[in-house]
N, C-alpha and C positions, 0 to 999 in steps of 0.2 A: 475632238476635244469636247469636254463636258460643257453644259450651260452653267455659267458662273453662279447665278442665284438660285437655280432650281435644284441644284445638287443638295441632298441632305447633309447635315453636319457629319463629318467624317470621324470615325473612331481614332483615338490618339495614336494608334499604331499603324494607321493607313497612310501611306505616302501618296501624294498627288503630283503627277508630272505633266508638263505641258507638251504640246506637239509643235514642231518647227513649222515655218511658213510653207504652205502648199504651193506647188509650182503654178505660176500664172494667176496667183490670188489677186483679187481686186483690192483697191485701197481700203474699202470698208472691212474686208476679210482680214487684211493685214493688221489693222488696228484692233479688231476684235480678238484676233489670235494673240496679239501682244498683251492686251488687257487680261486675257485668261492666263497667259504665262506668268503674269505678276502674282497670281494666286497660287502658283505651284510651289513645290518643295525643292526646287533646284537650289543647290548650295549658294551660288553667286548669280542667280538669274541667268544661267548660261543660255537657256532656250529663249528667254525674252530678248537677249542681245542679238539673236539671229534675225530679229525683225528690224534691226537698226543698220544704218550705214552712215558714212561720212562723219561729220562733227558729232552727231548724236551717239555714235558708237564709241567715240573717243571720250566724250565729256559726261555722259549720263552716269549719275551716281545714285543708285537706288537707296542707299543708306542716308541720303540727304534729308529725306522727310517721307512720311506716309500720310496721305490724305484719305480719311475714312468718310465714305458717303452712305446715305441711307440705303441705297442699292447700287449695283454696278453702274459705272458711268455710261450714259447713252451716247453713242456716236452718231453724228449727223454729217453727211457727205457734202463737200463743196469742191468741185473740180475746177481748176484754172486752165484755160486753153480750150482748144477745140477737141471734142470727143470724136473718134476714139484715140486720137493721136496725142492727147495731152501727156506731158511728161512730169507734171507735178499735180498734187492734190492736197486739199486741206480737209481735215476731219475735226469737227467741233465736238468736244466732250462736255456733257452737262450732267448735273445732279445736285443733290442737296447735301451740304456738309454736315457731318456729325462731330468730327474731331480731327486734330492734327497731331501726329507723333513726330517730334523734331529729330534732328541729327543726333541728339543725346538719348533718344528713345523715350523721352518724356511725353506723356499724353496730356493734351489740353482739349476740353470740349470746344466745339465750334458750331456755328450756325451760318445760315445764308446759302446762297446759290453758288455752285461750282461751275465755272465755264472756262475751258482752256482749249487751245488749238494744237493739233498734231499735224505736222507738215510731212508729206511723202514725196518721193521722187523716184523716177525709174533709174535703176542702175544701168549704166551704159553697156557694160559687157554682157549682161544677161537679160536686160529689159524687164527685170522683175521689180515690182514695187517694194520699196523699203522706207522706213521712217528716218528722216534726216534732221528733224527738229521736233522736240517734245517737251512737255512740262517737266519741271524738276521732280525727282523722287518717284514714289510709287503712289498710285491711286487705286482704290478697290472698295467694294461694298462692305457693309457692316458684317454680314454673315460670314464672308470670307476672312475678314479681319479677326473675328472671334474664333474662327477655326485655326487660322494660321499663327496667331500671336498669343502669348501668355504674359500676364503681369507677374513680375517678380520684384522682391524687395532687395535692393543693394543695402549694405549696412556700413555706416561710417560712424565716427566718434564725435561726441559732444561732451563738453565739461559741465553739463547742467545737472549732474547727479548731486544729491544733497551731501554725500560723503566727500565730494571732490574728486572721486575716482572717475575715469572716463566711462561714460555710458554710450549707448548706441542709438542711432536714429535711422529709421527706414527711409529709403529713397526709391520709390516705385518706378520701374521702367518696363517697357514691353520688348520681348525678344521673339523671334520666329521659333515657334515651339517644335517644329519638326526638322530644323536645319542646324545640326550640331549645337544644341542649346547650351550645353555645359560650357563649351569654349566661348560662346557668345556672352554668357553670364560673367565669366571670368574677365574677358576683355572689357566689358562694360564697367565692372567694378574697378579695374586698374585705371580707367580713364578719369576717375574721380567723381565727386557729386555732381548732379545736374545743376544748372544755373540757378534755379530757384532756391535750392537747399545750400548751395556752396558757401554763402556768407556765414553760416552758423554750423557747418560741419567740417570735419577734417579726415583725411585718410593717412594711415601710417605707411603707405607705400611711397617711397621716394619719387620725386617728380621725374617723369619719363619712364617709369617702370612699365614694362610690357612683357608679353610672353616671348621666350627665346625664339629667335628667328628660325623658321623651319618647323615650329611646333605644329603637330597635326591635332586631330580631334582629341580633346581631353575626355577620358572615361574612367570612372572608378574601377578598381580591380575587384576580384572576387571577395576581398576582405572589406569592401566599401571604403577603400583608401584611395585618395586622389593625389597624384604627383603633379605639381605645377612648376614647370621650368621657367625661370625668369631671366631677363637680360642682365647685363652687367651693372645697371643702375641699382640693383638690389644686393650686389655682392658684399658690400661692407656694412650692412645693417647689423645692429646689436641683436643679441638673442631676445631681449625684451621687446624690441621693436618688431622683430620677425614674428614673434608670437602674437603681437597685435595684428600684424598683416594676416597671419593664418586665421585668427579669430574672425576678421572681416570676411574672409573667404568662406569659412565654415558656416557662419550665420547666414550668409547670402545663399550658399548652395543648399543648406538645409531648408531654407524657405522655398526654394525651387523644387527640391526633391527630398521631402522630409525623411524618408527611409533610405536615401541613396548614398550619403556620404557620412562616414563615422569619423574619419580623420583626414588631415591634409599634410602633405610634405612639400615644403618649398625648397626648390633647388636654385642654385646660382647659375651664372652663365657657363661654367665649366662642368656642370652636372653634380657638383658637390652639394650635400644637404645643408641647408641653412637652418631649418628647424622643422619640427613635426608637432602637431597639436591635435588633440581629440575634441569631440563635440562638447563634452562636459567642461573641459578647460576653457573652451571658447566662451561659454555662458558666464564663467567667472570673470574672465578678462574684460568682457564687454559690458558687464552689469546690465545684461540684456533685459530691458523693460523696467528696470528699477522696481524690484519687489512686485512683479506682476501678479503673483498668486496671493490673493487676499485671504485672510482668515475668516472674515465675516462679510455679510451683506447688511446694509443699514437702511433704515427709513424712519419717518416720523409717524408715530402711532396715533390712535384716536384721541389720546390725551395730550397730543402735541409735544411728546417727549421723543428723544432720539433713542431708538432701540436697534438691536442687531440679531441676526440669525447666523449660526455657524455655517460656513460654506461646505458644500459636498456632504451634507448631513441630512438625515431624514427628519430631524427635529424641525417642526414648523411653528413652534411657540416662541415668539421673540422675547428677549430679555432686555431690560434697561441697560444702556451702556454705563460703565462706572463713571462717577464724577457728576458735576453739576448739570450737564446737558441731559443726563438721563434721570435726574431727580425731579424734573418738572418745575424747578424754581422759575424758569422763564419759558413761556410757551413759544414753540418754534413752528415755522412753516417750511423750512428747508435747512439742509446741513451739508457739510463736506468733511470727510475724514481724511487725515493726512495719510500719505502712502505708507508710513511706518505704523499706522493705526495706533498712535500714542496720543494724538490730539484731534480735536474736531472744532469746526467753526459752525455756528448756528445763526440763522437769521430769524429775528423775532416774528411773531405771528402777523404783525401788521407790516412787516418788511422794512421797518425804519432803523433797526439796530442790528449790528453784527458782533457776535461774541466769539471768543476763542478760549477753549478750556481743555485741560489735560483729561485723557480718558483713564483716570485713576481715582480710586475711592477717596473721598474726603476733601477733594479740591473745591475751591470756591469759584464762583462765576466771575466776579470782578466787573469792572466797567466795560461798556461796549468799546470795541476798537475802532468802530466806524458808525456814523449816523447819516441817514438820508433825510432831506427835508421835502421830499416829494409829497404832493398834496393827497394822493390816493395810494392804496397798496400796490397798484400796478405801476406806479411811477417811482417805486423805491428800489430796494436792492434785489439783485438776481441771486440765484443759488451760487454760492462761492465754489472755487475750485483750487486744489493744491497742485503745484507743479513738482517736478523731480528735484528741484533745489530746496524744497521745503517752504517756498513762498506761497502766499495766498492771494488769489485773484477774485475780484467781484466787480460787477458793473452797477453803477447808480443810474437809474432811469429817470431821475428828476428832469423834466423837460426844460427847466430853467438852468440846469447845470449837469447835463449828461456827461458821465465820466466812466472810463475803465481804470480801475485802481489795482495796485499790487502792494501787498504788505510784506516786507522782508521778514522771513521766518515766522510769518503769521502774526507778528506783534509790533512791527516797526511803524513808523510814520507812513500813512498811505501815500504812495507815489502815483501821480497821474500818468498813465501810459499814453504816449503819443500815438495817434491813429490817423496818419495822413492817408487820404484817399478813402476813408470810411464814409459810406453813403447810407445813412439810416441809423436807427437807435438800436443799441445792443439789448437783446432780449434774453440771451443765454450765453454763457462763456464756459468752455471746458479746455483746459490745458493738457496737452499730451504728456505722457510719462517722460519723454525725452526733454521736456522743458523748452524746446525751440519751435514748437508748432502749437497753434491755438485754433480751436473751432469756435465760431461765433454765429449765432442766429441774429440776423439784422432785419429790422422791420422798416419798410419804406413804403409809404402811401398804402398801408393796409396789407402789403405782401411781406411774408417772412421767408428769408432765404438763408441757406447755410453757406458759410464761407470758411476757408482755411487761410490763416495768416502766419507769417514768419516772425518770431520774436527775436529782436535784436537788442543787445545791451551794450551800452557805451559807458564805462566807468572810468573816472579819474580820481585824483586825491580828494576832490571837493564834493563831487556829486556823481550820481548814477542816472543815466537816461535809458528808459525802456520804450521801445517802439514796436508797433505791429505794422508790418510792411507787406506789400505785394499780395493783398487779399485776392483770393480767386474763388469763384462760385463752384461748388462741387455737386449741386443739385439743380442744374439748369432746367430740368423738366418738372420740377416741383415749385408751385407758386405759394404754398403755404406750409412751411416747416414749423412744427410746434414743439418738438423735443428732439434731443440727440445725445449721444454718448460715444466716446471712443470705445471701439470694440476689437482692438488689435493694433498692431504696429502701424498699419496704414489704411485702416478702415474704421467707419463709424456706423452705428445703427441710428436710423432717422425715422421720425414719425412725421408724415406730411401727406399732402394730396396734390394730384395733378389738377390742371384746370378742369373744373366741372366734375372731377372724380371723387371717389370716396377715400376716406383716410386709410393709409397703409403704413406698415412697418417694414422697412427694407434696410439692407446694407448698402453703403456706398464707399468707394475708395476715395482717398484724399485728393487724387488727381481728377476726380469726376468721371472716371471710366466705369462702365457697367460691371456688375458682379455676375458671375456665371449662373448662380442660383436665384430663386425668386424671393429669398429672404425667409424670415420666421413665418410660422403659420398665423392665420388671420386672428386679430384680436380687436374687439370693438371698444370705442370710447377711451382711447389711450391719451392720458394727459402728460405722463412722464415715463422715461425709460432709462435704465441703467445697464451697462455692460462692463465686464472686466476686460482689460487688455490681454489677459490670459483667455484665449478663445475657447478653452475647454470648460470654462465656468458658465453658469446659466445666465440668461437674460432675466432681469427683474423689471416689472412695470407697474405703474399705477393706472388702473383701468376702471371701467364701470363695475367690475367684479371685485374691486379692492386691490390689494397688493398681490400680484401674481408672478409666478416664476416659470421659466421655460428652460429645462435642462436639455443638453444636446440629445437629439433623437427622441425626445419625449413631446408631450402636449403641455399647453399652459395649465398650471395648477394654482388654485387660490391659496395664498398663505394666510392672510387675514382679510376680513371684510372692511375694516376701517384702518386707513393708513394712507400716506402720501409721500412724495419726494424720495423715492428709492435711490440709493447711491452705492457705488463701490468706492474704496479708497481712491482719492485723486480729485 
């Protein structure tokens, strides 16, 4: 059997299989073989189960959890009884935790020491050592986790779109990438949203919907069409609901294998067709990303006006936006453009006032919709952010009255957002296109950390309450995050530094799991960064070289020498 940590990363098409227990293997060898079997590509850990006996063989559930360590767990032997006639042994496993993947396959960063006990006994009939008690789930080192597992986005519906039509929200989970992954992805989707997302997401699959009993591995045919047989829970769905179900499947499968599935057919429990949907139809049904493709990139120029550049265009000369914010009537330091690109919000140069104006010629600026009484520019308003509903978010950093505020439709009375559990002052806020997730940079005792929170709304006839709940850190290894932007359905681009390290620009997932690549090419002196949720569009940043742009597969290019606060719509 291979050494777990010394083996190079395997090619995606290479399958790794474990060896069964060797005859007369000692306890240490049994545990080591079992740990190696956990990293194999066995469909249901068939080889790993050969190392178990008794209650462990009956009750062990590898899908219960996956504990990820910095390196493979180190086994230490403790034998009970007199050697060599002992009939039981204990092996202590130790390591340093990186993350926990729970039973719903959701990833959570973790830290601290890992210490668990494996108990072995001699099987009476054969006198062979086997494991009869062990920790729950699977434990493995980070390199094996990165080889064996892949992050995919499941897609569910949310009503946060401005039009009122159902939009989609990504729910990232990890699946074993070499073990019937398409079937795993479908099963995970059918089980519904993970616990963190569930309060603000819904599925169109009826409760209890699962794959038809006896379904084997799901594989697209030579026309990239996937047939998904469902149980009787789905037999009576309407055509419109069935098409929503198919849209969820297509969006999820296209995230996992972008060129692998063009259409999905759903079948009922008797094999009859319920509906069929193509990829293009799925994007329409799901309002996938709420106008993800922007027409322009925006920033504040050297004259403190809002200007724009055509997206995917060789033109590098910015033009003033139409309307008051592009005319220079009020000097600006930051801005946010609505997702429909028909309105913009601008923060005055001193940070004390927030204006909202249409991006149409001839419009007047009007009075500010919000004022901050902070004593200094750093203690006033952050860069604002538009959500998928058309509401405008901004944080007031006034130490005497720090608040996170949302303005309905960008013009309503500012509503203070409840933030239970928030520890620190909000330095930046960006709401995802789905309208149910928000990214916050929080400063606490000089350290700035990136968090993701869930947006919950509770409305009745008299009032609306908006709360940010279950904040979780997604950059545990960065102690100083200075800028961030959403850069896809479940990832962000972040500017920060590790303890004692240099500034870096990197991508992070919303669950805090590592990205497979190293991120954008190096760039010095980055103050601000902007990305589109359409991942094919370039990054834009404010750096020591001015406003710069990084197109996919290219190098950073300077757009203008003077400028700041780059943004995409949102």
